BALOTOR-339893 format. One record per residue (C-alpha): residue number from 1; residue in one letter; chain; x negated, y negated, z negated. Coordinates in steps of 0.1 Angstrom, whole numbers. Last residue first. Layout:
<nodes>
(NUM, "A", "A", (X, Y, Z))
...
</nodes>
This chain:
<nodes>
(189, "G", "A", (-222, -611, 150))
(188, "A", "A", (-194, -608, 125))
(187, "Q", "A", (-189, -570, 119))
(186, "Q", "A", (-156, -556, 132))
(185, "L", "A", (-138, -537, 104))
(184, "R", "A", (-139, -500, 109))
(183, "A", "A", (-110, -480, 124))
(182, "G", "A", (-119, -480, 161))
(181, "G", "A", (-155, -471, 157))
(180, "L", "A", (-145, -447, 130))
(179, "F", "A", (-128, -424, 154))
(178, "L", "A", (-155, -425, 181))
(177, "R", "A", (-182, -419, 154))
(176, "V", "A", (-162, -390, 140))
(175, "T", "A", (-158, -374, 175))
(174, "S", "A", (-195, -378, 182))
(173, "E", "A", (-204, -362, 149))
(172, "I", "A", (-180, -334, 155))
(171, "V", "A", (-193, -328, 191))
(170, "A", "A", (-229, -329, 179))
(169, "R", "A", (-222, -304, 151))
(168, "R", "A", (-207, -280, 176))
(167, "E", "A", (-236, -282, 200))
(166, "M", "A", (-230, -300, 233))
(165, "K", "A", (-221, -283, 265))
(164, "S", "A", (-185, -293, 260))
(163, "K", "A", (-154, -274, 270))
(162, "R", "A", (-155, -249, 241))
(161, "V", "A", (-165, -276, 216))
(160, "A", "A", (-137, -299, 228))
(159, "T", "A", (-112, -271, 226))
(158, "H", "A", (-121, -263, 190))
(157, "I", "A", (-121, -300, 182))
(156, "S", "A", (-85, -306, 192))
(155, "F", "A", (-72, -302, 157))
(154, "L", "A", (-98, -327, 144))
(153, "L", "A", (-88, -354, 168))
(152, "V", "A", (-51, -350, 159))
(151, "S", "A", (-61, -349, 123))
(150, "F", "A", (-80, -381, 125))
(149, "T", "A", (-50, -399, 139))
(148, "G", "A", (-27, -385, 113))
(147, "V", "A", (-50, -392, 84))
(146, "L", "A", (-57, -428, 97))
(145, "Y", "A", (-19, -434, 99))
(144, "Y", "A", (-16, -420, 64))
(143, "P", "A", (-43, -444, 52))
(142, "H", "A", (-23, -474, 66))
(141, "F", "A", (-43, -492, 93))
(140, "D", "A", (-38, -530, 93))
(139, "H", "A", (-64, -534, 66))
(138, "R", "A", (-93, -524, 89))
(137, "L", "A", (-117, -501, 71))
(136, "Q", "A", (-148, -507, 50))
(135, "G", "A", (-130, -520, 19))
(134, "S", "A", (-107, -490, 22))
(133, "F", "A", (-135, -465, 16))
(132, "R", "A", (-119, -447, -13))
(131, "E", "A", (-85, -452, 3))
(130, "F", "A", (-97, -432, 34))
(129, "V", "A", (-109, -404, 12))
(128, "N", "A", (-76, -404, -8))
(127, "A", "A", (-58, -402, 26))
(126, "V", "A", (-76, -370, 33))
(125, "S", "A", (-63, -354, 1))
(124, "R", "A", (-28, -369, 4))
(123, "F", "A", (-24, -356, 40))
(122, "V", "A", (-36, -321, 33))
(121, "S", "A", (-23, -312, -1))
(120, "Q", "A", (7, -334, -10))
(119, "D", "A", (19, -340, 25))
(118, "V", "A", (14, -305, 39))
(117, "L", "A", (29, -289, 8))
(116, "Q", "A", (59, -314, 7))
(115, "N", "A", (66, -308, 44))
(114, "V", "A", (65, -271, 40))
(113, "R", "A", (88, -273, 10))
(112, "K", "A", (114, -294, 28))
(111, "R", "A", (114, -271, 57))
(110, "S", "A", (118, -242, 33))
(109, "A", "A", (148, -258, 16))
(108, "Q", "A", (164, -266, 50))
(107, "S", "A", (160, -230, 61))
(106, "L", "A", (133, -223, 87))
(105, "Y", "A", (135, -219, 124))
(104, "P", "A", (135, -257, 132))
(103, "L", "A", (103, -260, 110))
(102, "D", "A", (82, -237, 131))
(101, "M", "A", (73, -260, 160))
(100, "E", "A", (66, -290, 137))
(99, "T", "A", (48, -267, 112))
(98, "L", "A", (28, -253, 141))
(97, "L", "A", (19, -288, 154))
(96, "M", "A", (9, -300, 119))
(95, "M", "A", (-11, -268, 112))
(94, "N", "A", (-31, -269, 144))
(93, "M", "A", (-52, -238, 141))
(92, "P", "A", (-83, -224, 156))
(91, "P", "A", (-99, -200, 130))
(90, "Q", "A", (-121, -219, 106))
(89, "N", "A", (-157, -228, 113))
(88, "I", "A", (-146, -259, 132))
(87, "Y", "A", (-128, -271, 100))
(86, "W", "A", (-159, -269, 78))
(85, "F", "A", (-178, -289, 105))
(84, "G", "A", (-150, -314, 106))
(83, "F", "A", (-150, -317, 69))
(82, "E", "A", (-188, -323, 70))
(81, "V", "A", (-184, -349, 97))
(80, "L", "A", (-155, -367, 79))
(79, "I", "A", (-174, -368, 46))
(78, "E", "A", (-207, -379, 61))
(77, "E", "A", (-189, -407, 80))
(76, "L", "A", (-171, -419, 49))
(75, "T", "A", (-203, -421, 30))
(74, "Q", "A", (-215, -405, -2))
(73, "Y", "A", (-211, -367, 2))
(72, "R", "A", (-206, -340, -25))
(71, "E", "A", (-173, -352, -41))
(70, "A", "A", (-156, -358, -7))
(69, "I", "A", (-167, -323, 5))
(68, "A", "A", (-152, -306, -26))
(67, "E", "A", (-120, -326, -22))
(66, "I", "A", (-118, -318, 16))
(65, "S", "A", (-124, -281, 10))
(64, "A", "A", (-100, -277, -20))
(63, "K", "A", (-72, -295, -1))
(62, "F", "A", (-77, -275, 31))
(61, "E", "A", (-77, -242, 12))
(60, "A", "A", (-46, -251, -8))
(59, "V", "A", (-29, -261, 25))
(58, "K", "A", (-37, -227, 40))
(57, "L", "A", (-26, -206, 10))
(56, "E", "A", (7, -225, 6))
(55, "V", "A", (14, -222, 43))
(54, "A", "A", (8, -184, 41))
(53, "A", "A", (31, -181, 10))
(52, "L", "A", (58, -201, 28))
(51, "Y", "A", (55, -177, 58))
(50, "L", "A", (59, -147, 35))
(49, "E", "A", (91, -162, 20))
(48, "E", "A", (104, -169, 55))
(47, "K", "A", (96, -134, 67))
(46, "G", "A", (113, -115, 40))
(45, "K", "A", (133, -125, 9))
(44, "P", "A", (119, -95, -10))
(43, "F", "A", (83, -106, -4))
(42, "H", "A", (60, -83, -24))
(41, "Y", "A", (82, -52, -24))
(40, "Y", "A", (95, -63, 10))
(39, "L", "A", (61, -58, 26))
(38, "S", "A", (56, -24, 10))
(37, "A", "A", (91, -14, 22))
(36, "P", "A", (82, -24, 57))
(35, "R", "A", (57, 5, 58))
(34, "I", "A", (20, -3, 60))
(33, "Q", "A", (-6, 0, 87))
(32, "L", "A", (-18, -36, 81))
(31, "R", "A", (-15, -45, 118))
(30, "E", "A", (18, -25, 121))
(29, "C", "A", (33, -41, 90))
(28, "I", "A", (25, -75, 103))
(27, "G", "A", (40, -66, 137))
(26, "A", "A", (71, -52, 120))
(25, "L", "A", (75, -84, 100))
(24, "S", "A", (76, -102, 133))
(23, "V", "A", (56, -132, 145))
(22, "A", "A", (67, -151, 176))
(21, "R", "A", (91, -174, 157))
(20, "F", "A", (67, -184, 130))
(19, "G", "A", (39, -195, 153))
(18, "K", "A", (13, -175, 172))
(17, "S", "A", (-21, -184, 158))
(16, "F", "A", (-11, -199, 125))
(15, "F", "A", (17, -174, 118))
(14, "L", "A", (-6, -144, 128))
(13, "K", "A", (-37, -154, 108))
(12, "E", "A", (-15, -165, 78))
(11, "A", "A", (5, -132, 79))
(10, "E", "A", (-27, -112, 76))
(9, "G", "A", (-39, -132, 47))
(8, "V", "A", (-5, -132, 30))
(7, "L", "A", (-2, -94, 33))
(6, "E", "A", (-37, -89, 21))
(5, "D", "A", (-31, -112, -9))
(4, "K", "A", (1, -93, -18))
(3, "T", "A", (-18, -60, -18))
(2, "A", "A", (-13, -34, 9))
(1, "M", "A", (0, 0, 0))
</nodes>
């Protein structure tokens, strides 16, 4: 019998690579070589309950990573580069796009929970970084706008790395410089 953690880990891979609608509990059971009863033992409410557990796991991972990186590095550029480098070493995933695609298939309570998790963990953690460096950034950009814009760039980084002849770190550094070039206050010359 698979453990609850094994189920969530496998479900996370499938949900974040294929989306909620394309993943079946039978497919999860088949990949783990377990019977459906084992899955329902841990997740009696089924697929939606398992999906929420996978989202909780992923957003907790994001939050812990960005907070650890923010503590370790001193500049905004270093933090964003290191977070980008952490991110590029994760399986390709666009959490915001998936949650947007997945939300219509979830109950209202689950949609609300997913939005809260992403907001409190991912958006709030990265917004805290931008707020920490707010004196260096344009004041007409709200931290959540910066998070959203940076996230879009970050979520495309796997594709950029595949299509570029540059090394991973160089692509990330270039992306962060591009992003910050538009967000920083213009220096009087």
